[in-house]
N, C-alpha and C positions, 0 to 999 in steps of 0.2 A: 627481143623475144615476146611474141603473144603469150598468154597464160593461157596455157589448154589444160592439161592435166596437175592435179595435185596431189602431195603424198607429206605424211606427216611421219615424222621419225621421232624415237626418244633416246634423248642420250644421257651421259652422268651430268647432272646439276652440275653448272659452273663451267662445262667444258662446251658449250653451245658454239661458240665463235672458233674452237680452233675444230670441232668436226664439222663445222659448214664449211669451213676453208679447205679441209681434206677432201669433202665430197665434190667441190665445185673443181679442184685440180682433178681429181682420179676420173670424175665422170663428164665433166662440163655441164653440170644441171646448175640451176639457178638454187642454192639454199641460202634462205632468208631465217634468221634469228628475229622474230619480232620484239622491236623495242618499243618501250611508249617513252615521250618526253613528259616528265613530270616537271611542275611548278612548286617548288617549294617555299614557302614564305617564313622569313624571319622579320619580325617587325612588317615595315612596308616595303621590304625590299624581296623580290620574286628571285628565286635561283632557279634553272634549269638544271635536270638531271637527267641521264636516260636509265632506264631499267629494263630487265627484261621481261617482256609481257608474260611468257608461258615459260617460267625455268625449265630446264630439261627436255625443250621440244624445237624441232627445227621443221620448217615447211621447205618441201622442195618442189621445183617446178619444170615439167618438161614438155617436149611438142608432141610426144605420141604415148601411148599407154604403157610402153616398157621401163620399167624402173630397174635400172642394172644393178646386179648383186653390189652387195655394200659390206661383202663379209670382212674386207681388209680396212674398215674404218675403225680407229681407235676410239673408245668411250662411248660407241654407239651401243645401245641395249635392244632396240627392235623397231621395225616398222608397223605402225599403227595398221591395223587389219579391222574389217567388219566381218568377214568371215572366210572361210576357204578362199584363198586367192583375190581376194577383194582389198587389195591394198590402196586404190586411188580412193581419194575423198571424194565423198557426193553431199548433195542437200545442204543442210545449213553450216555442215564442217566445209565442204568446197566453198560456200559463199564467204566464210571468215577468211578461209585461205587466199582467195581471188582478191579480198578488200585489202589484206596485208600486202601481197603482191602490188596492187596498183598504187600502195603508197610508199612502195620501195623497203616494206620492211620496218619503217620508223612512221609511227605514228604521233604528229607534233599537235601544237594547238591547233583548234578551230577558231573561226572568226564567227560571234555571235552579234545580232543586232536586237536591241530592245524594243519592242512595240508596244509600251504599257508594261503589263506585267507578263506580256508573253515574250518567249525566245523565239527567234529564229536563226537557225545555222545558217550562215550563207556562203562559208567557204572552209575546208579542211575535211579530215576525217569523221567528223560528225555529221556533216551534212549529207554523206551517200550512207549512212550507217545506219541499219535496222534492227538496232538495240534498243532498249528502253530506257531513256533518260529518267530516272528515279528521283533523282534530286540535283539540286543547282543552290550552288555555294555562290552566290554573286559578288560579293566582297572578295573572296580567294578565287575567283575567276573560274570554277572548274565545276563539273557535272559527274555525277555518279552514274554511270551507264552500266546497265544490265545485259549480258548478251548469253548463250549457250553455244558450247564448244564440247564436241566429243560427249554430249548427253550432259555436260557438268554446268550448270549455271554459276557463272562468274561476275563478279562485280567489280569495276575498275573507276577510278576517279581520272578524268582527262580534262585537261588544260583547255581554256579558251580565251579569246582577246575580246575585250567589248569594242563594238564600233558603233559611231552615230548614224552611219547612213552607209548605204550600199555604193556610195562613190567613195567613201571613205574606205571600203574597205578594198575596191579594185586600187585605189592610191598606194594601199599597204602592201597589197601583191605584188606592184611593181616594184617596191624597193628592192 
């Protein structure tokens, strides 16, 4: 399904996955719980763990503008609205929702190429992300990204993998 209309609902924190499944079963909408794959380092060993990117929030995607009633959904708090009857995300919020949709709800590692002291993101979620890279920890292979959603500026650390050439990035993508 092409991503046309985006909505966001708030639910009980910790219940995001069960609420998303219930919405998908009852409405047929795509419901995504944005997840960030974090890389945690213990010594020189990297472990990947998934973490909910926006605790208590689920993004819904529909072909048309009509969002069906969600009154029977357990643990749902509210649909985010901008004003009377304006439930569809727009502007920067819609851009972030579409970015999440494009990556299937899971934000994984990006690939970065070092060009002197400059970093070029050549693949992955950070390539098409228009947030601000605030800082980079080259040793831990993480970048601190700042972006705004629902009027709140958020900062997250995203993992990336160093590659030595664009050809190596293509090779790793094929693996």
